Backbone as XML, in Angstrom:
<?xml version="1.0"?>
<chain id="A" units="angstrom">
  <residue number="1" name="MET">
    <atom name="N" x="-90.870" y="20.807" z="153.615"/>
    <atom name="CA" x="-90.182" y="20.546" z="152.562"/>
    <atom name="C" x="-91.063" y="20.266" z="151.283"/>
  </residue>
  <residue number="2" name="ALA">
    <atom name="N" x="-90.915" y="20.197" z="150.286"/>
    <atom name="CA" x="-91.792" y="20.072" z="149.432"/>
    <atom name="C" x="-91.977" y="18.781" z="148.807"/>
  </residue>
  <residue number="3" name="GLU">
    <atom name="N" x="-93.210" y="18.684" z="148.375"/>
    <atom name="CA" x="-93.200" y="16.947" z="147.884"/>
    <atom name="C" x="-92.387" y="16.724" z="146.866"/>
  </residue>
  <residue number="4" name="LEU">
    <atom name="N" x="-92.056" y="15.609" z="146.489"/>
    <atom name="CA" x="-91.105" y="15.259" z="145.220"/>
    <atom name="C" x="-92.321" y="14.875" z="144.369"/>
  </residue>
  <residue number="5" name="GLU">
    <atom name="N" x="-92.200" y="15.367" z="142.893"/>
    <atom name="CA" x="-93.375" y="15.423" z="142.093"/>
    <atom name="C" x="-92.486" y="13.900" z="141.051"/>
  </residue>
  <residue number="6" name="PHE">
    <atom name="N" x="-93.404" y="12.883" z="140.677"/>
    <atom name="CA" x="-93.029" y="12.058" z="139.712"/>
    <atom name="C" x="-93.612" y="12.519" z="138.356"/>
  </residue>
  <residue number="7" name="TYR">
    <atom name="N" x="-92.962" y="12.832" z="137.332"/>
    <atom name="CA" x="-93.892" y="13.206" z="136.215"/>
    <atom name="C" x="-93.959" y="12.219" z="135.003"/>
  </residue>
  <residue number="8" name="GLY">
    <atom name="N" x="-93.352" y="10.925" z="135.255"/>
    <atom name="CA" x="-93.228" y="10.170" z="134.174"/>
    <atom name="C" x="-91.980" y="9.350" z="134.110"/>
  </residue>
  <residue number="9" name="SER">
    <atom name="N" x="-91.653" y="8.564" z="132.968"/>
    <atom name="CA" x="-90.372" y="8.015" z="132.807"/>
    <atom name="C" x="-90.085" y="8.487" z="131.181"/>
  </residue>
  <residue number="10" name="ALA">
    <atom name="N" x="-88.808" y="8.227" z="131.124"/>
    <atom name="CA" x="-88.481" y="8.709" z="129.548"/>
    <atom name="C" x="-87.190" y="7.421" z="129.338"/>
  </residue>
  <residue number="11" name="THR">
    <atom name="N" x="-87.090" y="7.125" z="128.022"/>
    <atom name="CA" x="-86.276" y="6.111" z="127.840"/>
    <atom name="C" x="-85.102" y="6.544" z="127.071"/>
  </residue>
  <residue number="12" name="VAL">
    <atom name="N" x="-83.514" y="6.499" z="127.191"/>
    <atom name="CA" x="-82.814" y="7.060" z="126.332"/>
    <atom name="C" x="-82.771" y="6.247" z="124.968"/>
  </residue>
  <residue number="13" name="GLY">
    <atom name="N" x="-82.669" y="7.043" z="124.083"/>
    <atom name="CA" x="-82.586" y="7.029" z="122.736"/>
    <atom name="C" x="-80.965" y="6.436" z="122.294"/>
  </residue>
  <residue number="14" name="GLU">
    <atom name="N" x="-80.768" y="5.876" z="121.188"/>
    <atom name="CA" x="-79.538" y="5.284" z="120.725"/>
    <atom name="C" x="-78.626" y="6.557" z="120.662"/>
  </residue>
  <residue number="15" name="ARG">
    <atom name="N" x="-78.937" y="7.899" z="120.470"/>
    <atom name="CA" x="-78.041" y="8.655" z="120.303"/>
    <atom name="C" x="-77.973" y="9.570" z="121.715"/>
  </residue>
  <residue number="16" name="GLY">
    <atom name="N" x="-78.423" y="9.223" z="122.553"/>
    <atom name="CA" x="-78.332" y="9.641" z="124.379"/>
    <atom name="C" x="-79.384" y="10.700" z="124.756"/>
  </residue>
  <residue number="17" name="GLN">
    <atom name="N" x="-80.297" y="10.692" z="123.556"/>
    <atom name="CA" x="-81.361" y="11.932" z="123.950"/>
    <atom name="C" x="-82.658" y="11.241" z="124.782"/>
  </residue>
  <residue number="18" name="ILE">
    <atom name="N" x="-83.263" y="12.150" z="125.560"/>
    <atom name="CA" x="-84.470" y="11.667" z="126.279"/>
    <atom name="C" x="-85.329" y="12.704" z="126.075"/>
  </residue>
  <residue number="19" name="ALA">
    <atom name="N" x="-86.845" y="12.609" z="125.927"/>
    <atom name="CA" x="-87.792" y="12.930" z="125.574"/>
    <atom name="C" x="-88.625" y="13.647" z="127.287"/>
  </residue>
  <residue number="20" name="LEU">
    <atom name="N" x="-88.373" y="14.958" z="127.658"/>
    <atom name="CA" x="-89.241" y="14.869" z="128.977"/>
    <atom name="C" x="-90.587" y="15.084" z="128.508"/>
  </residue>
  <residue number="21" name="PRO">
    <atom name="N" x="-91.537" y="14.232" z="129.934"/>
    <atom name="CA" x="-92.659" y="14.090" z="129.893"/>
    <atom name="C" x="-93.333" y="15.687" z="129.507"/>
  </residue>
  <residue number="22" name="ALA">
    <atom name="N" x="-94.577" y="15.257" z="128.736"/>
    <atom name="CA" x="-95.326" y="16.843" z="128.542"/>
    <atom name="C" x="-95.675" y="17.199" z="129.735"/>
  </residue>
  <residue number="23" name="ASN">
    <atom name="N" x="-96.384" y="16.702" z="130.706"/>
    <atom name="CA" x="-96.832" y="17.305" z="131.678"/>
    <atom name="C" x="-95.362" y="17.908" z="132.618"/>
  </residue>
  <residue number="24" name="LEU">
    <atom name="N" x="-94.559" y="17.704" z="132.412"/>
    <atom name="CA" x="-93.407" y="18.237" z="132.908"/>
    <atom name="C" x="-93.042" y="19.200" z="132.401"/>
  </residue>
  <residue number="25" name="ARG">
    <atom name="N" x="-93.056" y="19.308" z="131.003"/>
    <atom name="CA" x="-92.502" y="20.520" z="129.868"/>
    <atom name="C" x="-93.858" y="21.773" z="130.331"/>
  </residue>
  <residue number="26" name="ARG">
    <atom name="N" x="-94.985" y="21.158" z="130.506"/>
    <atom name="CA" x="-96.313" y="22.226" z="130.497"/>
    <atom name="C" x="-95.859" y="22.781" z="131.963"/>
  </residue>
  <residue number="27" name="GLU">
    <atom name="N" x="-95.778" y="22.117" z="133.182"/>
    <atom name="CA" x="-96.235" y="22.690" z="134.520"/>
    <atom name="C" x="-94.468" y="23.750" z="134.590"/>
  </residue>
  <residue number="28" name="LEU">
    <atom name="N" x="-93.464" y="23.125" z="134.186"/>
    <atom name="CA" x="-92.331" y="24.121" z="134.250"/>
    <atom name="C" x="-91.978" y="24.786" z="133.300"/>
  </residue>
  <residue number="29" name="ASN">
    <atom name="N" x="-93.003" y="24.899" z="132.494"/>
    <atom name="CA" x="-92.520" y="25.926" z="131.134"/>
    <atom name="C" x="-91.562" y="25.782" z="130.302"/>
  </residue>
  <residue number="30" name="ILE">
    <atom name="N" x="-91.232" y="24.517" z="129.836"/>
    <atom name="CA" x="-89.994" y="24.396" z="129.182"/>
    <atom name="C" x="-90.503" y="24.356" z="127.921"/>
  </residue>
  <residue number="31" name="LYS">
    <atom name="N" x="-89.746" y="24.933" z="126.967"/>
    <atom name="CA" x="-90.077" y="25.100" z="125.763"/>
    <atom name="C" x="-89.034" y="24.440" z="124.767"/>
  </residue>
  <residue number="32" name="ALA">
    <atom name="N" x="-89.117" y="24.193" z="123.711"/>
    <atom name="CA" x="-87.909" y="23.667" z="122.712"/>
    <atom name="C" x="-86.884" y="24.984" z="122.335"/>
  </residue>
  <residue number="33" name="GLY">
    <atom name="N" x="-85.652" y="24.367" z="122.796"/>
    <atom name="CA" x="-84.577" y="25.587" z="123.041"/>
    <atom name="C" x="-84.256" y="26.114" z="123.934"/>
  </residue>
  <residue number="34" name="ASP">
    <atom name="N" x="-84.998" y="25.846" z="125.051"/>
    <atom name="CA" x="-84.481" y="26.190" z="126.050"/>
    <atom name="C" x="-83.260" y="25.323" z="126.965"/>
  </residue>
  <residue number="35" name="LYS">
    <atom name="N" x="-82.048" y="26.079" z="127.459"/>
    <atom name="CA" x="-81.097" y="25.384" z="128.268"/>
    <atom name="C" x="-81.324" y="24.702" z="129.311"/>
  </residue>
  <residue number="36" name="ILE">
    <atom name="N" x="-80.834" y="23.486" z="129.342"/>
    <atom name="CA" x="-81.116" y="22.603" z="130.354"/>
    <atom name="C" x="-79.711" y="22.083" z="131.113"/>
  </residue>
  <residue number="37" name="LEU">
    <atom name="N" x="-79.592" y="22.477" z="132.536"/>
    <atom name="CA" x="-78.274" y="22.127" z="132.791"/>
    <atom name="C" x="-78.286" y="20.598" z="133.721"/>
  </residue>
  <residue number="38" name="ILE">
    <atom name="N" x="-77.213" y="19.954" z="133.367"/>
    <atom name="CA" x="-77.277" y="18.638" z="133.670"/>
    <atom name="C" x="-75.953" y="18.318" z="134.742"/>
  </residue>
  <residue number="39" name="PHE">
    <atom name="N" x="-76.403" y="18.078" z="135.986"/>
    <atom name="CA" x="-75.229" y="18.012" z="137.344"/>
    <atom name="C" x="-75.267" y="16.270" z="137.327"/>
  </residue>
  <residue number="40" name="GLY">
    <atom name="N" x="-74.417" y="16.076" z="137.902"/>
    <atom name="CA" x="-73.982" y="14.809" z="138.505"/>
    <atom name="C" x="-72.564" y="15.099" z="139.670"/>
  </residue>
  <residue number="41" name="LYS">
    <atom name="N" x="-72.441" y="13.704" z="140.162"/>
    <atom name="CA" x="-71.384" y="13.527" z="141.171"/>
    <atom name="C" x="-71.122" y="12.311" z="141.079"/>
  </residue>
  <residue number="42" name="ARG">
    <atom name="N" x="-69.669" y="12.082" z="140.990"/>
    <atom name="CA" x="-68.980" y="10.636" z="141.024"/>
    <atom name="C" x="-69.620" y="9.577" z="142.075"/>
  </residue>
  <residue number="43" name="ALA">
    <atom name="N" x="-69.950" y="10.203" z="143.095"/>
    <atom name="CA" x="-70.824" y="9.316" z="144.399"/>
    <atom name="C" x="-72.043" y="8.997" z="143.997"/>
  </residue>
  <residue number="44" name="TRP">
    <atom name="N" x="-72.718" y="9.705" z="142.775"/>
    <atom name="CA" x="-74.274" y="9.529" z="142.503"/>
    <atom name="C" x="-74.149" y="8.756" z="141.576"/>
  </residue>
  <residue number="45" name="ARG">
    <atom name="N" x="-73.268" y="8.042" z="141.031"/>
    <atom name="CA" x="-73.049" y="7.399" z="139.765"/>
    <atom name="C" x="-74.200" y="6.248" z="139.449"/>
  </residue>
  <residue number="46" name="LYS">
    <atom name="N" x="-74.564" y="5.640" z="140.989"/>
    <atom name="CA" x="-75.464" y="4.517" z="140.857"/>
    <atom name="C" x="-77.121" y="5.196" z="141.320"/>
  </residue>
  <residue number="47" name="TRP">
    <atom name="N" x="-76.902" y="6.375" z="141.339"/>
    <atom name="CA" x="-78.301" y="7.052" z="142.058"/>
    <atom name="C" x="-78.527" y="8.070" z="140.915"/>
  </residue>
  <residue number="48" name="GLY">
    <atom name="N" x="-77.810" y="8.992" z="139.950"/>
    <atom name="CA" x="-78.534" y="9.682" z="139.312"/>
    <atom name="C" x="-77.753" y="10.916" z="139.113"/>
  </residue>
  <residue number="49" name="PHE">
    <atom name="N" x="-78.991" y="11.954" z="138.530"/>
    <atom name="CA" x="-78.082" y="13.394" z="138.048"/>
    <atom name="C" x="-79.326" y="14.169" z="138.240"/>
  </residue>
  <residue number="50" name="ILE">
    <atom name="N" x="-79.009" y="15.433" z="138.392"/>
    <atom name="CA" x="-80.000" y="16.569" z="138.417"/>
    <atom name="C" x="-80.118" y="17.685" z="137.333"/>
  </residue>
  <residue number="51" name="ALA">
    <atom name="N" x="-81.232" y="17.858" z="136.697"/>
    <atom name="CA" x="-81.546" y="18.625" z="135.499"/>
    <atom name="C" x="-82.209" y="20.016" z="136.017"/>
  </residue>
  <residue number="52" name="ALA">
    <atom name="N" x="-81.370" y="20.818" z="135.684"/>
    <atom name="CA" x="-82.486" y="22.202" z="135.870"/>
    <atom name="C" x="-82.285" y="23.279" z="134.544"/>
  </residue>
  <residue number="53" name="LYS">
    <atom name="N" x="-83.492" y="24.276" z="134.641"/>
    <atom name="CA" x="-83.401" y="24.922" z="133.413"/>
    <atom name="C" x="-82.498" y="26.039" z="133.975"/>
  </residue>
  <residue number="54" name="ALA">
    <atom name="N" x="-81.366" y="26.563" z="132.927"/>
    <atom name="CA" x="-80.484" y="27.402" z="133.248"/>
    <atom name="C" x="-81.091" y="28.779" z="134.018"/>
  </residue>
  <residue number="55" name="GLU">
    <atom name="N" x="-81.991" y="29.322" z="133.140"/>
    <atom name="CA" x="-82.478" y="30.376" z="133.783"/>
    <atom name="C" x="-82.724" y="30.422" z="135.299"/>
  </residue>
  <residue number="56" name="VAL">
    <atom name="N" x="-83.686" y="29.481" z="135.592"/>
    <atom name="CA" x="-84.089" y="29.124" z="136.964"/>
    <atom name="C" x="-82.938" y="29.007" z="137.725"/>
  </residue>
  <residue number="57" name="LEU">
    <atom name="N" x="-81.747" y="28.171" z="137.580"/>
    <atom name="CA" x="-80.649" y="27.950" z="138.257"/>
    <atom name="C" x="-79.959" y="29.233" z="138.551"/>
  </residue>
  <residue number="58" name="GLU">
    <atom name="N" x="-79.892" y="30.160" z="137.386"/>
    <atom name="CA" x="-79.372" y="31.596" z="137.396"/>
    <atom name="C" x="-80.082" y="32.350" z="138.674"/>
  </residue>
  <residue number="59" name="ALA">
    <atom name="N" x="-81.642" y="32.408" z="138.312"/>
    <atom name="CA" x="-82.187" y="33.109" z="139.383"/>
    <atom name="C" x="-81.953" y="32.667" z="140.689"/>
  </residue>
  <residue number="60" name="LEU">
    <atom name="N" x="-81.718" y="31.393" z="140.942"/>
    <atom name="CA" x="-81.476" y="31.098" z="142.245"/>
    <atom name="C" x="-80.155" y="31.328" z="143.005"/>
  </residue>
  <residue number="61" name="LEU">
    <atom name="N" x="-79.079" y="31.523" z="142.126"/>
    <atom name="CA" x="-77.964" y="31.642" z="142.681"/>
    <atom name="C" x="-77.854" y="33.131" z="142.885"/>
  </residue>
  <residue number="62" name="GLN">
    <atom name="N" x="-78.423" y="33.636" z="142.322"/>
    <atom name="CA" x="-78.413" y="35.381" z="142.421"/>
    <atom name="C" x="-79.003" y="35.523" z="143.783"/>
  </residue>
  <residue number="63" name="GLU">
    <atom name="N" x="-80.205" y="34.619" z="143.910"/>
    <atom name="CA" x="-80.935" y="35.110" z="145.416"/>
    <atom name="C" x="-80.077" y="34.459" z="146.541"/>
  </residue>
  <residue number="64" name="ILE">
    <atom name="N" x="-79.257" y="33.141" z="146.277"/>
    <atom name="CA" x="-78.703" y="32.706" z="147.291"/>
    <atom name="C" x="-77.096" y="34.026" z="147.773"/>
  </residue>
  <residue number="65" name="GLU">
    <atom name="N" x="-76.881" y="34.585" z="146.145"/>
    <atom name="CA" x="-75.863" y="35.458" z="146.652"/>
    <atom name="C" x="-75.968" y="36.655" z="147.446"/>
  </residue>
  <residue number="66" name="LYS">
    <atom name="N" x="-77.136" y="36.979" z="146.985"/>
    <atom name="CA" x="-77.751" y="38.252" z="147.579"/>
    <atom name="C" x="-77.810" y="38.004" z="149.279"/>
  </residue>
  <residue number="67" name="GLU">
    <atom name="N" x="-78.556" y="36.866" z="149.666"/>
    <atom name="CA" x="-78.555" y="36.626" z="151.175"/>
    <atom name="C" x="-77.163" y="36.192" z="151.978"/>
  </residue>
  <residue number="68" name="ILE">
    <atom name="N" x="-75.932" y="35.609" z="151.332"/>
    <atom name="CA" x="-74.580" y="35.621" z="151.721"/>
    <atom name="C" x="-74.413" y="37.068" z="151.810"/>
  </residue>
  <residue number="69" name="ARG">
    <atom name="N" x="-74.654" y="38.026" z="150.886"/>
    <atom name="CA" x="-74.114" y="39.637" z="151.369"/>
    <atom name="C" x="-74.770" y="40.246" z="152.498"/>
  </residue>
  <residue number="70" name="LYS">
    <atom name="N" x="-75.936" y="39.822" z="152.571"/>
    <atom name="CA" x="-76.598" y="40.125" z="153.749"/>
    <atom name="C" x="-76.146" y="39.652" z="154.924"/>
  </residue>
  <residue number="71" name="LEU">
    <atom name="N" x="-75.853" y="38.171" z="155.431"/>
    <atom name="CA" x="-75.091" y="37.918" z="156.316"/>
    <atom name="C" x="-73.820" y="38.617" z="156.759"/>
  </residue>
  <residue number="72" name="MET">
    <atom name="N" x="-73.042" y="38.615" z="155.465"/>
    <atom name="CA" x="-71.582" y="39.136" z="155.501"/>
    <atom name="C" x="-71.584" y="40.651" z="156.203"/>
  </residue>
  <residue number="73" name="GLU">
    <atom name="N" x="-72.532" y="41.326" z="155.729"/>
    <atom name="CA" x="-72.517" y="42.740" z="156.236"/>
    <atom name="C" x="-73.236" y="42.751" z="157.475"/>
  </residue>
  <residue number="74" name="GLY">
    <atom name="N" x="-73.982" y="41.902" z="158.063"/>
    <atom name="CA" x="-74.792" y="41.398" z="159.420"/>
    <atom name="C" x="-73.240" y="41.445" z="160.328"/>
  </residue>
  <residue number="75" name="ALA">
    <atom name="N" x="-72.368" y="40.439" z="159.937"/>
    <atom name="CA" x="-71.297" y="39.828" z="160.505"/>
    <atom name="C" x="-70.393" y="40.932" z="160.888"/>
  </residue>
  <residue number="76" name="LYS">
    <atom name="N" x="-69.855" y="41.515" z="159.721"/>
    <atom name="CA" x="-68.898" y="42.906" z="159.866"/>
    <atom name="C" x="-69.594" y="43.879" z="160.919"/>
  </residue>
  <residue number="77" name="LYS">
    <atom name="N" x="-70.897" y="44.065" z="161.238"/>
    <atom name="CA" x="-71.609" y="45.034" z="162.245"/>
    <atom name="C" x="-71.324" y="44.560" z="163.689"/>
  </residue>
  <residue number="78" name="GLU">
    <atom name="N" x="-71.577" y="43.358" z="163.465"/>
    <atom name="CA" x="-71.082" y="42.725" z="165.230"/>
    <atom name="C" x="-69.814" y="42.985" z="165.509"/>
  </residue>
</chain>
């Protein structure tokens, strides 16, 4: 499993905005105008949330869908 990276901290401003640390933006190629999707779960309220670049999440979901199709085709052949 990949190591968890700590990129720094951010403070929530009065309008609810946070600034992503520069090293995070640089490493993950996050630029002004990029769409970031925010996920949370009621059970996580005391834990936090997850953020992902929309394009990265879309690519990941396409890969998962492709793998599921392969598995289903294999199951049909059995």
